[in-house]
C-alpha positions in Angstrom: -3.0 -31.9 36.8 -4.7 -30.1 33.4 -4.4 -32.2 30.2 -5.2 -31.2 26.6 -7.1 -34.5 26.9 -9.4 -33.0 29.7 -10.3 -30.5 27.7 -10.7 -31.9 24.3 -13.2 -34.2 26.6 -14.5 -31.2 27.7 -15.1 -29.7 24.2 -16.7 -32.8 22.8 -19.1 -32.7 25.7 -20.4 -29.4 25.3 -20.7 -29.7 20.9 -22.5 -33.0 21.1 -24.6 -32.6 24.4 -23.8 -35.4 26.5 -21.7 -38.1 28.2 -22.5 -40.6 25.7 -22.2 -39.2 21.9 -19.3 -37.8 23.2 -17.3 -41.3 24.6 -18.3 -42.7 21.3 -16.7 -39.7 19.1 -14.0 -40.1 21.2 -13.5 -44.0 20.8 -13.7 -44.1 25.3 -15.7 -45.1 27.7 -18.5 -43.3 29.2 -17.1 -43.7 32.8 -13.8 -42.2 30.8 -15.5 -39.0 29.7 -17.0 -38.7 33.4 -13.5 -39.3 34.7 -11.6 -37.0 32.1 -14.3 -34.2 33.2 -14.3 -34.7 37.3 -10.8 -34.7 37.1 -11.1 -31.0 34.9 -13.5 -29.5 37.8 -10.6 -30.8 40.1 -7.4 -29.4 38.3 -9.7 -25.4 37.7 -11.5 -25.5 40.8 -14.6 -24.9 38.9 -18.2 -27.0 38.6 -18.2 -27.2 34.8 -21.8 -29.1 34.2 -25.4 -28.7 36.5 -25.7 -31.9 36.8 -29.6 -31.5 38.2 -30.1 -31.8 34.3 -30.6 -34.6 32.4 -28.0 -33.4 29.5 -25.3 -31.6 29.7 -25.8 -28.5 31.1 -22.7 -25.9 30.8 -22.8 -23.4 33.9 -21.1 -20.1 34.2 -17.6 -21.3 34.8 -18.1 -24.2 32.1 -18.9 -21.2 29.8 -15.9 -19.0 30.4 -13.7 -21.8 30.2 -15.0 -23.2 27.0 -13.6 -20.2 25.4 -10.1 -20.9 26.7 -10.1 -24.5 26.2 -11.0 -23.8 22.3 -8.2 -21.1 22.5 -5.7 -23.8 24.1 -6.9 -26.6 21.4 -6.5 -24.0 19.0 -3.0 -23.1 20.0 -1.8 -26.8 20.6 -2.3 -27.7 17.1 -0.7 -25.4 15.6 1.9 -26.3 17.6 2.1 -29.5 17.0 2.0 -28.8 12.5 4.7 -26.3 13.5 6.5 -29.3 11.9 4.7 -31.4 10.0 3.8 -27.9 7.4 7.0 -25.6 8.2 5.9 -24.4 4.8 3.0 -22.1 6.4 5.0 -20.4 9.1 3.8 -16.5 8.5 6.7 -14.4 9.0 6.0 -10.8 9.4 7.9 -7.6 8.7 6.4 -3.6 9.1 8.0 -2.3 6.4 8.2 1.9 5.4 8.6 3.2 2.1 8.5 6.6 0.8 6.3 8.3 -1.8 8.5 8.1 -4.5 9.2 4.3 -4.0 5.5 4.4 -3.3 4.8 6.0 -7.7 7.3 3.3 -9.1 8.9 0.5 -8.5 6.5 -0.1 -5.0 3.4 -1.6 -6.9 5.2 -4.1 -9.2 7.6 -5.3 -6.4 4.5 -6.5 -4.0 2.7 -8.0 -6.8 5.7 -10.0 -7.6 6.9 -10.6 -4.1 3.8 -11.8 -2.5 3.4 -14.8 -5.3 7.2 -15.9 -4.3 6.8 -15.3 -1.1 3.4 -16.7 0.6 5.0 -17.1 4.0 5.7 -13.3 4.3 3.5 -10.6 5.3 4.2 -6.9 4.7 3.0 -4.8 6.4 3.4 -1.4 4.7 3.5 1.9 5.5 4.5 4.9 2.9 5.2 8.4 4.4 8.2 11.4 5.3 11.4 9.5 5.0 12.2 11.5 8.5 9.1 10.2 10.0 9.7 6.5 9.0 13.6 7.0 10.2 12.2 7.6 13.8 9.6 5.0 13.7 12.2 2.2 12.6 14.4 4.0 15.7 11.5 3.7 18.0 10.7 0.0 16.9 7.8 0.5 15.2 9.2 -0.5 11.5 11.6 -3.7 10.5 12.8 -1.8 8.0 12.5 1.5 5.8 13.0 1.8 2.6 14.8 6.2 2.4 17.2 8.3 1.3 20.6 8.3 3.1 20.7 9.4 6.9 24.1 9.8 8.0 23.1 9.2 11.4 21.8 5.8 11.2 25.4 4.9 9.7 26.8 4.7 13.1 24.5 3.4 14.8 25.4 0.3 16.1 22.6 -2.5 15.4 21.3 -0.8 12.1 22.7 -2.8 8.8 22.0 -0.8 5.7 21.7 -1.6 1.5 22.2 0.4 -1.5 19.2 0.1 -3.2 20.4 3.0 -6.4 21.3 6.5 -7.2 18.9 8.7 -7.9 19.7 12.1 -9.7 18.4 15.4 -9.3 17.3 18.0 -11.6 15.8 21.3 -11.3 12.2 21.5 -13.1 10.3 24.8 -13.8 7.5 25.6 -16.4 8.6 25.7 -20.1 9.4 29.0 -21.2 10.0 30.3 -17.0 13.7 30.5 -17.0 14.7 32.1 -20.1 18.4 32.2 -19.3 20.4 29.7 -21.6 22.0 26.3 -20.3 24.1 25.5 -17.8 22.3 27.9 -15.1 24.4 28.9 -12.5 22.3 29.1 -9.0 23.3 32.5 -8.5 20.9 33.2 -11.7 18.2 30.5 -10.3 17.7 32.3 -7.5 15.2 35.0 -8.8 12.6 32.0 -8.9 11.0 30.7 -5.6 12.3 28.3 -4.9 9.3 24.6 -4.0 10.4 21.9 -1.7 9.1 19.5 0.3 9.2 20.4 4.2 11.8 19.2 6.6 10.2 15.5 7.1 11.3 15.0 2.9 15.1 13.5 3.8 16.0 13.5 0.1 14.5 17.6 0.5 16.7 18.0 3.5 20.3 16.5 1.9 19.3 19.0 -1.5 18.6 21.8 0.7 21.7 21.8 2.8 23.5 21.5 -0.5 22.2 24.4 -1.8 22.8 26.4 0.9 27.0 25.4 0.9 26.4 26.8 -2.8 24.8 30.2 -1.8 21.0 29.6 -2.3 18.8 30.3 -0.1 16.3 27.6 1.0 13.0 27.6 -0.3 9.8 30.6 0.5 7.5 27.1 -0.6 6.9 23.5 0.4 4.5 20.9 0.0 5.2 17.1 1.5 3.3 15.2 -1.7 5.8 14.8 -4.9 2.2 15.0 -7.4 0.8 18.2 -5.2 5.3 19.9 -5.9 4.7 18.8 -9.8 1.6 20.4 -10.1 2.9 23.6 -8.4 5.9 24.2 -10.6 3.5 23.1 -13.7 1.3 26.0 -12.6 4.4 28.3 -13.0 4.5 29.3 -9.4 8.4 28.4 -8.9 11.0 25.9 -9.0 12.0 22.7 -7.6 14.5 19.8 -7.6 12.8 16.4 -8.9 13.6 13.5 -9.3 15.0 13.9 -12.6 14.6 10.3 -14.7 11.0 9.8 -12.2 9.5 13.2 -13.3 11.0 13.5 -16.7 8.6 10.6 -18.0 5.6 13.2 -17.8 7.1 16.5 -17.5 6.6 17.0 -21.1 2.5 16.4 -20.8 3.2 18.6 -17.7 4.7 21.8 -19.8 8.2 20.9 -17.8 11.6 21.4 -18.6 14.8 20.1 -17.3 16.7 23.3 -16.5 20.4 21.8 -16.6 22.8 23.2 -14.0 26.4 24.4 -13.4 27.3 22.8 -10.6 25.4 20.2 -11.4 22.8 18.8 -8.4 24.1 15.5 -6.2 22.8 12.3 -6.0 20.3 11.1 -3.8 21.2 7.6 -2.1 18.6 5.1 -1.4 19.0 2.8 1.5 16.8 -0.1 3.0 17.5 0.4 6.4 16.8 -2.7 8.9 18.0 -3.7 12.8 20.1 -7.0 13.0 19.4 -9.4 15.9 17.6 -13.0 15.3 16.0 -12.8 12.1 19.0 -10.7 10.2 18.8 -13.5 7.4 15.1 -12.4 7.3 15.9 -8.6 6.4 19.1 -9.3 4.1 17.2 -11.0 2.1 14.3 -9.3 1.6 16.4 -6.1 1.3 18.6 -7.8 -1.8 15.2 -8.5 -3.3 14.0 -4.7 -3.3 17.7 -3.3 -4.1 17.4 -6.1 -7.4 13.2 -4.1 -8.0 14.2 -0.7 -7.1 13.3 1.4 -10.1 12.6 5.3 -9.4 12.7 5.9 -13.0 9.4 4.8 -14.2 6.2 6.1 -12.5 4.2 2.8 -12.5 1.3 4.4 -14.0 2.9 5.6 -16.3 1.9 3.1 -19.4 4.8 1.8 -22.1 2.1 2.7 -25.0 2.0 6.4 -23.6 5.8 6.9 -23.2 5.9 5.4 -27.1 3.8 7.9 -28.3 5.1 10.6 -26.0 8.7 9.8 -27.1 7.3 9.7 -30.7 6.1 12.6 -30.7 9.1 14.6 -29.5 10.7 13.3 -31.9 9.0 14.9 -34.7 9.2 17.7 -33.0 13.2 17.9 -33.5 
């Protein structure tokens, strides 16, 4: 029968070069060391050492077994340490976020959470919400933070946690739209509508809502949110943005908020995760995400710049 003692003895003989040195390291007799090696050869059916030489020289079979012996002993060590150091257990969670989270609160959350929970490794994916939801369904992601996906709420085994309701608003380059506020959707139809593509969850929800108001679909798309801001700032058309987030730097980009009648609906951002054996871990993580979620403040927009911009705004009024 194969034992860990046999493998440990085998490794020591290889590393120290002779049976004698191995016996001293293991605090055993040379006969005990020889017996363990013989038992290992019998258990595996492999000749491990070339005994025609004075030193312990491995055969080709012995070389192959050595790699497996190291891996087996290392695995056994980790198993024995589970009870001694449970706090070192590393939990891996594959989690997906949309671009809006990455541009706002996600960097701060990752900085703080890594310090709080060194036992959890978050493997991060940033993509469009429809792509993230598909990866979630396929089992490639454990948890995703995306706008509400109606079909997810009816899917068995999927748990949800509301993070935040995000206020949306139309925006345009200053002076592009001359109609008085609030503006009707009929008046806005005169301007090209720019939006994110079909893989965007919030664009899908907003476009569907606009179609119910009688507004035609967008005729220009850009998946990247900052690229979308750039197109609107260039005067290529109007678009719907997360109001408070983009408002933080809209003035610097020459954008203005268009008040509409009726106002746009809010978009709920949720954490979706699978139930099962790790549900308590995911529930705790979802609650932590909910406490950190703030889709209103771009992480790259410093408080100093914000105060400076606001002071200029008050001087203009």
